[in-house]
C-alpha positions in Angstrom: 218.1 20.3 136.5 219.2 17.2 135.0 217.4 15.6 132.1 216.0 12.6 132.8 217.7 9.3 130.8 214.7 9.3 129.1 214.7 12.6 127.4 218.2 12.9 126.8 218.1 9.3 125.1 215.1 10.7 123.1 217.3 13.9 122.1 220.1 11.4 121.1 218.1 9.5 118.7 216.7 12.6 117.0 220.4 13.8 116.8 221.3 10.4 115.6 218.7 10.2 112.7 219.6 13.8 111.3 223.1 12.8 111.1 222.2 9.6 109.8 220.3 11.2 106.6 223.1 13.7 106.3 225.5 10.7 106.1 223.3 8.3 103.4 224.8 8.6 100.1 223.7 10.2 97.1 220.7 12.0 96.6 218.3 9.7 98.7 216.0 11.4 100.5 217.2 14.7 99.4 215.3 17.7 101.1 215.3 21.2 99.1 219.0 19.9 97.7 220.5 20.3 101.1 222.6 16.9 100.8 223.6 17.7 97.0 225.1 21.0 98.4 226.7 19.0 101.1 228.2 16.1 99.5 231.9 14.0 100.7 234.4 16.1 99.5 237.2 14.0 98.7 241.1 15.5 98.7 244.0 15.2 96.0 245.1 11.8 97.3 241.5 10.3 96.8 240.0 11.4 94.0 242.9 12.4 91.7 244.2 15.6 90.0 246.6 18.3 90.0 249.0 19.8 92.8 251.4 22.4 91.5 253.6 24.4 93.5 254.1 28.0 92.0 257.3 30.4 93.2 257.7 33.8 92.8 260.2 35.0 90.4 260.4 39.1 90.9 262.8 40.9 88.5 266.3 42.2 89.6 265.7 44.7 92.4 262.1 43.7 93.3 261.4 42.1 96.7 258.2 39.8 97.0 256.3 41.0 100.3 253.3 39.3 102.0 251.0 41.5 100.6 252.4 41.0 97.2 252.1 37.4 97.3 248.5 37.0 99.1 247.3 39.5 96.0 248.9 36.8 93.8 247.3 34.1 95.5 244.1 35.7 95.2 244.3 36.1 91.6 244.8 32.5 91.0 242.1 31.9 93.2 240.0 33.5 91.3 241.2 32.0 87.9 240.8 28.3 89.6 237.4 29.0 90.9 236.7 29.7 86.8 237.7 26.1 85.9 234.5 25.0 88.2 237.0 22.9 90.1 235.5 21.4 93.5 237.1 22.4 96.8 240.4 23.7 95.4 243.0 24.9 97.4 245.3 27.6 96.6 247.6 28.7 99.8 250.8 30.4 100.5 254.3 28.8 102.1 257.0 30.4 103.0 257.5 33.6 101.9 257.8 33.2 97.9 255.4 29.9 97.4 251.9 29.1 96.3 250.7 25.5 96.3 247.7 24.9 94.0 245.9 21.9 94.7 242.7 20.9 91.9 240.9 17.6 92.8 239.3 16.2 90.2 240.6 18.4 87.3 240.1 16.5 84.0 242.9 18.4 82.0 245.8 19.1 83.9 248.4 20.4 81.3 245.6 23.0 80.2 245.1 24.2 83.8 249.0 24.4 84.2 249.2 26.7 80.7 245.8 28.7 82.7 247.9 29.3 85.8 251.0 30.7 83.8 249.2 33.1 81.8 249.9 36.9 83.3 246.4 38.1 81.4 247.8 41.3 81.5 244.6 43.2 79.1 245.1 46.3 77.0 243.2 48.5 74.7 245.6 50.6 73.2 245.9 53.4 70.8 248.3 51.8 67.7 248.9 55.2 66.3 250.6 56.5 69.5 248.1 59.3 70.2 247.3 61.4 73.5 244.9 60.5 75.4 242.6 63.6 75.5 243.4 64.6 78.8 246.9 64.4 78.2 247.7 61.1 80.3 250.2 59.3 78.6 251.0 55.6 80.0 253.2 53.7 77.4 253.5 49.9 76.7 255.6 48.0 74.1 254.3 45.5 72.1 258.1 43.8 71.8 258.1 41.7 74.9 257.4 38.4 75.8 254.2 36.8 75.7 254.1 35.7 79.3 257.1 36.3 82.0 256.4 33.1 83.4 257.1 31.0 80.5 260.6 32.8 80.4 261.0 32.4 84.2 260.7 27.8 83.6 262.6 27.2 80.9 261.6 23.4 79.6 257.9 24.1 80.3 255.4 24.1 78.0 254.6 27.4 76.2 251.7 28.9 77.1 248.6 29.0 75.3 248.8 31.1 72.1 246.7 34.5 71.7 244.2 34.5 69.2 245.6 36.1 65.6 244.4 39.3 65.0 240.6 39.0 64.0 238.0 41.4 63.2 235.3 41.8 65.9 233.2 44.3 67.0 234.5 46.3 69.9 230.8 47.4 70.5 227.4 48.0 69.0 228.3 50.4 65.9 231.7 49.6 65.3 233.0 47.9 62.1 236.2 45.9 61.8 239.5 46.7 59.8 240.0 43.5 57.8 243.9 42.0 58.4 245.0 45.1 60.5 248.7 44.0 60.9 250.0 43.7 64.5 252.3 46.6 65.4 256.3 45.7 65.3 258.4 44.9 68.0 260.0 48.2 69.3 257.4 50.9 69.0 255.9 52.6 72.1 252.1 52.5 72.3 249.7 54.6 74.1 247.4 52.6 76.4 244.2 53.9 76.7 242.6 51.2 79.1 243.9 48.0 81.2 242.8 45.2 83.1 242.5 46.8 86.3 239.7 49.3 84.9 237.6 46.3 83.9 234.8 45.2 86.6 233.6 42.1 84.5 234.1 40.0 81.8 232.2 36.8 80.7 231.4 34.1 78.2 228.5 34.8 76.1 227.3 34.6 72.1 226.6 37.6 69.8 223.1 37.6 67.4 225.1 35.6 64.9 226.0 32.7 67.5 229.5 33.0 67.7 231.0 32.7 71.1 232.7 36.4 72.5 234.0 37.9 75.4 232.0 40.8 77.2 233.4 43.3 79.2 232.8 45.6 81.6 234.6 49.1 83.0 234.8 50.6 85.8 232.8 54.3 85.8 236.0 56.3 85.7 237.8 54.0 82.6 234.1 54.6 81.1 234.7 58.0 80.9 238.4 58.1 79.6 237.5 55.2 77.1 234.0 57.3 75.9 236.1 60.2 75.8 238.8 58.5 74.0 236.3 56.6 71.4 234.8 59.8 70.4 237.1 61.9 69.6 239.2 59.1 67.1 236.0 57.7 65.5 236.9 55.9 62.5 240.5 55.3 63.9 241.4 51.9 64.9 242.5 50.3 68.0 243.9 47.1 69.3 243.1 45.0 71.9 245.8 43.1 73.3 246.4 40.3 76.0 249.2 39.5 77.1 251.5 41.5 74.4 249.7 39.5 72.2 246.9 41.7 69.7 243.9 39.4 69.3 241.8 42.1 67.9 241.6 45.3 65.7 238.5 46.9 65.5 237.9 50.4 64.0 235.7 52.9 66.2 232.8 53.7 64.4 231.0 55.2 67.4 231.6 56.3 70.9 232.1 53.2 73.2 231.5 54.2 77.0 230.8 51.5 79.6 230.9 48.2 77.6 232.7 46.0 74.9 233.0 42.9 73.2 236.1 40.7 72.2 235.1 38.3 69.3 237.3 36.5 66.9 237.6 33.3 69.4 237.5 29.6 67.8 235.7 27.8 69.9 233.5 28.0 73.4 236.9 26.6 75.6 239.0 29.5 74.3 236.8 32.3 74.7 235.9 30.5 78.4 239.8 30.8 79.1 240.1 34.0 77.9 237.2 35.5 80.1 238.7 33.6 83.1 242.0 35.5 82.5 240.8 38.8 82.1 238.7 38.4 85.1 241.9 37.0 87.1 243.7 40.1 86.0 247.4 40.5 86.0 249.7 38.8 88.3 251.7 40.5 90.6 254.5 39.2 90.3 256.0 36.5 87.9 255.6 33.0 88.7 257.5 29.6 87.8 256.0 26.4 88.4 259.2 24.7 90.9 256.8 20.9 90.7 253.9 19.6 89.2 252.2 16.3 90.5 249.5 14.5 88.9 247.5 12.2 91.0 245.8 9.2 89.1 241.9 8.3 90.6 242.9 4.7 90.3 245.3 5.2 93.2 243.0 7.3 94.9 240.2 4.6 94.8 242.7 1.8 96.1 244.0 4.0 99.1 240.1 4.6 99.7 239.4 0.8 99.5 242.7 -0.1 101.8 241.4 2.4 104.2 238.1 1.2 104.6 239.7 -2.4 105.4 241.9 -0.9 107.7 239.2 1.5 109.6 236.7 -2.0 109.4 239.3 -4.4 110.6 240.6 -2.0 113.5 236.7 -1.3 114.9 236.3 -4.6 114.9 239.0 -6.0 117.1 238.1 -2.8 119.3 234.7 -3.9 119.2 235.3 -7.6 120.3 238.1 -6.6 122.7 235.2 -4.1 124.7 232.1 -6.3 124.4 234.7 -9.7 126.1 236.4 -7.8 128.5 233.3 -5.4 129.3 230.4 -7.4 128.5 227.5 -5.3 128.8 229.2 -1.9 128.9 231.3 -2.9 126.5 228.1 -3.7 124.2 226.7 -0.2 124.9 230.2 2.0 124.3 230.3 -0.2 120.7 226.7 1.2 119.8 228.5 4.9 121.0 231.1 4.1 119.0 228.8 4.1 115.8 227.1 7.2 116.9 230.3 8.9 117.4 231.0 7.7 113.5 227.2 8.8 112.0 227.5 12.1 113.9 231.9 12.8 113.3 231.1 11.9 109.6 228.0 14.1 109.3 229.7 17.5 110.9 233.0 16.4 108.0 230.1 16.8 105.5 228.5 20.1 106.8 231.7 22.2 108.1 232.8 21.0 105.2 236.4 18.9 105.2 238.0 17.8 102.8 238.5 14.2 103.3 242.5 12.9 102.4 244.3 9.8 103.6 246.0 11.8 106.3 242.5 12.9 107.5 241.1 9.4 107.3 244.2 8.3 109.8 243.4 11.4 112.1 239.7 10.2 112.2 240.3 6.6 112.9 242.9 7.9 115.6 240.3 9.7 117.1 237.9 6.7 117.3 240.6 5.3 119.6 240.6 8.5 121.6 236.7 7.5 122.1 237.5 4.0 122.9 240.2 5.0 125.0 237.3 7.3 127.1 235.2 4.6 127.6 238.0 2.5 128.5 239.1 5.1 131.6 234.9 4.8 132.8 234.4 1.3 132.5 237.6 0.4 134.7 236.4 3.1 137.1 233.0 1.5 137.4 234.6 -2.2 137.9 236.3 -0.5 140.8 233.5 1.0 142.3 231.3 -2.0 142.0 234.4 -4.1 143.5 234.0 -1.8 146.7 230.3 -2.7 147.1 228.9 0.3 145.6 225.2 -0.5 144.1 224.9 -0.6 139.8 223.6 3.3 140.1 225.7 4.8 142.6 228.7 3.0 140.9 227.6 4.3 137.8 227.8 7.7 138.4 231.0 7.4 140.3 232.5 6.1 137.7 232.0 8.6 135.1 232.1 11.7 137.7 235.9 10.4 139.1 237.1 9.8 135.1 235.9 12.9 133.8 239.0 15.0 135.0 241.3 12.5 133.3 239.0 12.6 129.8 238.8 16.2 129.8 242.8 17.1 130.7 243.9 14.4 128.0 241.3 15.5 125.0 241.9 19.2 125.7 245.5 18.3 125.1 245.0 16.7 122.1 242.6 19.3 120.6 245.2 21.7 121.9 247.9 19.8 119.9 245.6 19.2 117.1 245.0 23.0 116.7 248.8 23.6 116.7 249.0 21.3 114.0 246.8 22.5 111.8 248.2 26.3 112.2 251.7 25.1 111.5 250.2 23.0 108.4 248.3 26.4 107.2 252.1 28.5 107.5 254.2 25.6 105.7 251.5 24.8 103.1 251.4 21.2 103.9 248.1 20.0 103.6 248.6 16.7 104.8 249.3 17.7 108.2 246.2 20.1 107.9 243.6 17.6 107.3 245.0 14.9 110.0 244.4 17.7 112.0 241.3 18.9 111.2 240.0 15.6 111.3 241.5 14.5 114.8 240.1 17.6 116.5 236.4 17.3 115.2 236.9 13.7 116.2 238.0 14.0 119.6 235.4 16.9 120.6 232.3 14.6 119.2 233.7 11.8 121.4 234.0 13.5 124.4 230.1 13.7 124.0 229.6 10.3 123.3 231.5 9.0 125.7 230.2 10.9 128.3 226.7 12.1 127.8 225.7 9.0 124.9 227.3 6.0 127.0 226.6 7.3 130.2 222.7 7.6 129.0 222.2 4.1 128.1 223.8 2.6 131.5 221.3 4.5 133.0 218.5 3.5 131.4 219.8 0.0 131.6 220.2 -0.1 135.2 216.9 2.0 135.9 214.7 -0.8 133.5 216.1 -3.6 135.6 218.3 -5.5 133.5 221.4 -6.6 133.4 221.5 -6.3 137.4 224.3 -8.7 137.8 227.9 -7.5 138.5 228.8 -10.1 136.3 227.1 -8.2 133.2 229.9 -5.3 134.0 233.0 -7.6 134.1 233.0 -7.7 138.0 233.6 -11.8 139.1 231.9 -12.9 142.2 235.3 -13.9 143.5 236.7 -10.4 143.5 233.5 -8.9 145.1 234.2 -10.9 148.2 238.0 -10.2 147.8 237.4 -6.8 147.7 234.6 -6.8 150.5 237.0 -9.2 152.7 240.0 -6.2 152.5 237.5 -3.5 153.7 
């Protein structure tokens, strides 16, 4: 059973009010923090930030497969999430590249240095002794501090590791002061590595100093506990990226939890925690391209886009009102509802708005107007043929619907293909355009068919604007059409 026009109008009104509440800026009428959890997400080209193109450069004789590249992307994503960047974008491109976009990043240079760290954590036996179970894993401390720095000539050197500190590895352990770092060349036994970590986080010790606490897996805890219990009084070294950052003495058995101290400040400790949690990169990465977008350029783009959108909408609205009269006025109201609904969906989904995304949104407005043009043109033809207003409205929508449906579905299919292509190639401009166009066209089908039709039914049912002139049909056109029949 078809809903009565007043029932449908009430539904549209409630839906519009809810969408309008979502789109209201700031924290105005924010209920349970919902709006603060769904802000307008601006892309890199609008709010400024950093875009880095990383390329995998494995050692000679090794290949980078898709699984390795995906794992490297996940590692970078965990590391970027630790920076607290809103709406970062990390995706693969081709078979050996990763694109990292960090909107609103405050320190681009620090972010690049953090991305290039391999963050290989090792707790080693500097004496080269065997593990209790006889397992021996060797590593040389004479290698480079960062494989990426070696693969990227001219790039700023990675963040240097802290000098040898004198922290406690866990409660009960006391440090050996000024233990020198092992010289380049000798081979040492790795007790545990970064793969054995469950978590690492920034905290403070009882003295108020910033430290990095870490937790091991149960298997690693057994190995580490067995080692430390049999080496009480011996030193061990905590190594990150082949750099000794601390060398405590083992004063008691250490099992699942440990602490790295000696951090210079909170930022240094925070970066180390991020690196440890992220783990080591699967392959060395080189920075192929780094681009910084300033917020001034982004704001200028927003201002110009707003002016272009307002001018375009104004011209379209003027044409619709002058040519179609009352239906044109109703279509303008429907377009305003369409804009509110679409923008609310952008915040809820959420959609990261870019300049290309705004272009897709404006294009979808044109698609919505196009649907109204098809409907109103058919409506005028039905009125010229002598139909009553009520029957002409229904016939106009029914006959125009197949054309609207086919054209909009074709556009949505094209948008889906563009989105997939943008995801595959890493072209964020294409994905932003395709996503906003898809959402906009989907909403335009609802507003053009449901909202505009409901308004016209209400208008005719209330006995308003019954003269055909209000629908763009002149008296002479009606007579000519009746004479031709």
